[in-house]
N, C-alpha and C positions, 0 to 999 in steps of 0.2 A: 655590417648590419645597418639596415636603413633606419632613418629616423623614426618611421612609423613602428617598425619592429622593436626598436629600443624603447619607445614609449609604452608599447604593450608589455614588455618585460618589466619596465619600471612600475607600471600599474599593478602587475601581479605581485611584486615585492611589497609595495605600499599597502596592499590589501591584507597582508598578514598581520595578526594581532601583536604587533611590536613596533618600536621606533627604530628607524634606520638613520645613521649619521650619513652626511654627504660622502665621507670617505668610504664607508661600507658599500653604499650604492655604486660609487665609482668603481670600486674593485670588482663588484659583482658583474657590472656591465662592461668593464674594460674601457672606460672613458675617463676624462678628467673631472675633477670636482666642479669646474666651471660649467662643463657640459651638463652635469646633473642639475645645477642651479637653473640653467636655461630650460632644461626639460621640465623641471618642476613648474616654471612659469608658463610653459606651453600647456601643461595639464590644467593649470588654474584658469588659463584663458578659455579652455574648453568646458569650464564650470565644474571641474573636478575639485572638491574642497580639500586640498592638501594642507594639513596643519603642520606647522613648524614650531618645535619647542626649543628655546635657546638653552645654552649651558652645556656643561660636559656630559651630563646624562640625557641631553635632549636629542632631538632628531626629527625626521619626517614621518608622517603617518597620514593615511587617507581617512578623512573624517566623514561624518554623515552630512549629506547635502539636503537642502530643502526642495530642490528640483532634480529631476532625472537628467544627468548629464549625457552628452553624446556617447554612444557606445563605440568602444574600440575592441574588436574581436579578431583573433587570429583565424586562420582558415577552418581548423577543426572546431573551434568554438562557434563560429558562425553556422556551420552545417548542423552541429548538435542543437543549437538554438532553434533553427528553422524546423528540424524534425520534431523537436519537443513541442513547439507551438502547434504543429499540425496534429500531434497526438492529443494535446491538451484540449483540443476542440471537442473531443468526446469524453471529457472527464465527468460529465453529469452534473455540472454546476451551472445554475441559471446565468445566462449572459456570457459564459466562458467561451462558447463556440464563436460568437461574433467578435469578442475582444481578441481572441487568439488569432483569428483569421485577419483582422485588421492589423495586428502587430506583425503578423507574418508578411503581409503585403508591404508594409513599410520596410521591414528588414530586407526583403528580396529586392526592393528598388535600390537599396544601398549596396548590395553585393556586387563585386566585379563579375564580369561575364563568365569567367572560369568557374566561380563558385555557384552562380545561378544555374549553370549547366549541371553541376554535381547534385545540387538540391533537387533540380527538376528530374534527374534520373531516379533518385530515391522516391520522390513523390509519385512518379509515373509507374513505378514498379510496386507500389503499395496499394492495397485494397482496404478501404475504410468501411466497416460494416455500420450502417445507421443504428444509432442507439434506440432501444425501445424501453429501457429501464427507467426508474424514477430519476427525477432531477431535484437536486438540493438547492435551496436558496443560498446565494453567496453570503448574505448577512448571517444566516444560521451557522454556516461553516466558519465564518470569522469569529462569531461569538463563542463557539465551542473552542476554537483554537486559542482565543485570548484567555479563556478560563484555564486551559491546560498550561499555557505559558505562565500565568499569574499564580498557579497553584490554588485556585479558588473553587469551592464547591459549586457545582452546576445544578440549578433548579430548573426543571422543565416538565412540560406535559408530553405524554408519549402515547402513541397509538400502536397496539400490538398488530400482528399479522391479520387478525380477524376484525380489526377496527375498534377493539376494546380500549377505552381511554384510561389513563392512570396518571398520577402525579408522582414524579420521581425526584430524588435527591441523590447525587452521585459525585464521586471524586474523579474527574476526567483524567485519563492517563494518556491516551494517544488516539489520533484519527487514523483510520486505515482505509485505503482505497483499493479494492480488489473485486474482481468479477463484475465490474461495471457499477459497483455501489460503494457508498461511503458508510463506514461504521465507526462508532465510538466505543473504545474499550475503557471501561470505568469500574470503580468500586462502588457498588450499590450500598449506600449507608443503611438503608432499612433492612435489606436482605443479608447484609454482612457477607457479601460474596462478590466476585468479579462477574460482570455482565458485559455483553455486547449489544449495542443499540443501533438500529438503522438510523442514520443521521437524517434521512429525509422524513422520518416519522417524529422527529424532535421539534418541539416548539419551546425555545428557551424562555424562562421567566426572569425578569430583572427585579432587583439587582442580584448578582451572584451571592453565594453564601460565604462563610468564613474560609480562611486559608486552612490548608491541611498539609501534614507532612508527607513527603514522597514515599510511595510504596514500591517494593520490588515488583517487577513484571510477574503476572500470574504464572507460577511454575518455573519462574526464572527464564522463560522463553516466550516472548510475546508473539513471534511468528507462529510457533507451534500452537499456542493457545487459540489464535485466530483461525488457523486451519481446522483444528478440532471442533471449534464452536460452529464454524460455517458448515462443516460436514454434517454435524448433528442437526443443525437448524433446518436444513432442507428436507429432512426425513419426516414424512407424515406417519410412518409406521416403523416401529423399532422393536427389537427383541434381543435378549441375551442368549448367546449360542455357545455351547461347549463343543469345540472341534477336537477330534481325536487325531491330532498331528502335532508336530513340534512347533514351537513359536516361530522358528526360522521358516518352516514350510508355509505357515499361514501368513506371516508378515510379508513374505515375498509376493503374495497374491492380493494384498490389500493396499489401499491408499495409505500414505504416510500418517495421516491424521487419525486413523483408526488405532486405538490402543489395544494391544494384544497382551493379556495377562496370563502368565504360565500357571497351570494347575499342577502339573507334574512334568516328568521328562517326556511324556508322550501325548499330552493334551494341553489345551489352553482355552481361554475364555475371551469372547469379544462381544461388544454391543454394536449391532449393525442395524441398518434400516433401509427403507426405500419408500417410494411413493405409495406402494400398495403391496399386499402379501404375494401377489402373483409375480411381480418383478423380483421380490426378495427370494422367492423359491428358486427362480432360475439362477440368480446370482450366487446363492449358496452352493448350487451344484458345481460352480466353477472353482470352488475351493479345492476340489480333487481330494476330498477326505471325508470320512464319516463324521457326523455331528449329531448332537442332541439339543433339545430345547424343551421348555415347559409346554407340552401340547395342550394341557388343560387350560393354561392361561392364553394360549394363542391357537385356538382351533381353526381359525381361518387360514393360518399359515400351513398347518398340518393338512388341511383340505387341498390347498393349492399344490403342495408337494406331491400329494397322492395323484392329483390331476396330471401334473407334469410327468410323473413316473408312468402312469397309464398311457399317456400319449407317446412317450418314447418306446414303451413296450410294444405298442401297436406298430410302430415304424419298423422295428427289427423283427417282429414276429416271435412266436413261441420258440423256445430253445428245444433241442433234441430231448425227448423224454417227456415233454409236456403233452 
């Protein structure tokens, strides 16, 4: 094992949340205790703050430093870092693109030629679609994240999708980045329910509110809640439909975030939507099953279904006997 490779392994061990004795490190790396002491001094000379606690229960541990020390990465870590920096340029955070590309340029200059070639192959085979979505201010993102970490109530002004302003107080739970946007999952203290807020529409107010006890993720499944919420949020038109087919038949034809509630062994109920009744009429036809809905409450959907049926009928022509 080369000295550089040994230092990488030593760093990996020291980053674990525990203390290591010199004897334990020597055994793990297959070297002498003296070599471990020399390697510790090498890391310190590179500005890695390795703390040493004397005594029987003491040992070595990597502490927090005031400055960023030089990076020591193995091959796979270096490639993963380069690819991640390239992807983070499209994360939708103000200033992130420029900072990521500057960091990537610095990293690539330090890579050996064999790794630069591998990174270049990945970048050359990857297509980045320019972002057109909203950009969140990095200060806002940090403020929200800090409130989550501290367990403090977040006070903020919020703009709804149509621009309506409101003042909100919520217990922040998690930030979620998906579909090119940042969302805050939080317990709305006024509405006494879980809500998802577009982070780019949040304007935090200082100071934060009081601390709050941790809550279990909504439904016990944060990822599922986010998917269901995002699915419903994009619908401009929605309707409750009873489908005369089994839950298994219907669920196999729907996205995972659509909840299918059984009515009996041969029918189930779903809440579905689309941008307009016409699109929903076509989509319901793809369920390959009979269905009912409240036509008095949704005459526009009934009209669109009749239009689709008439159009299809004209295509195939009248059946024998008509």
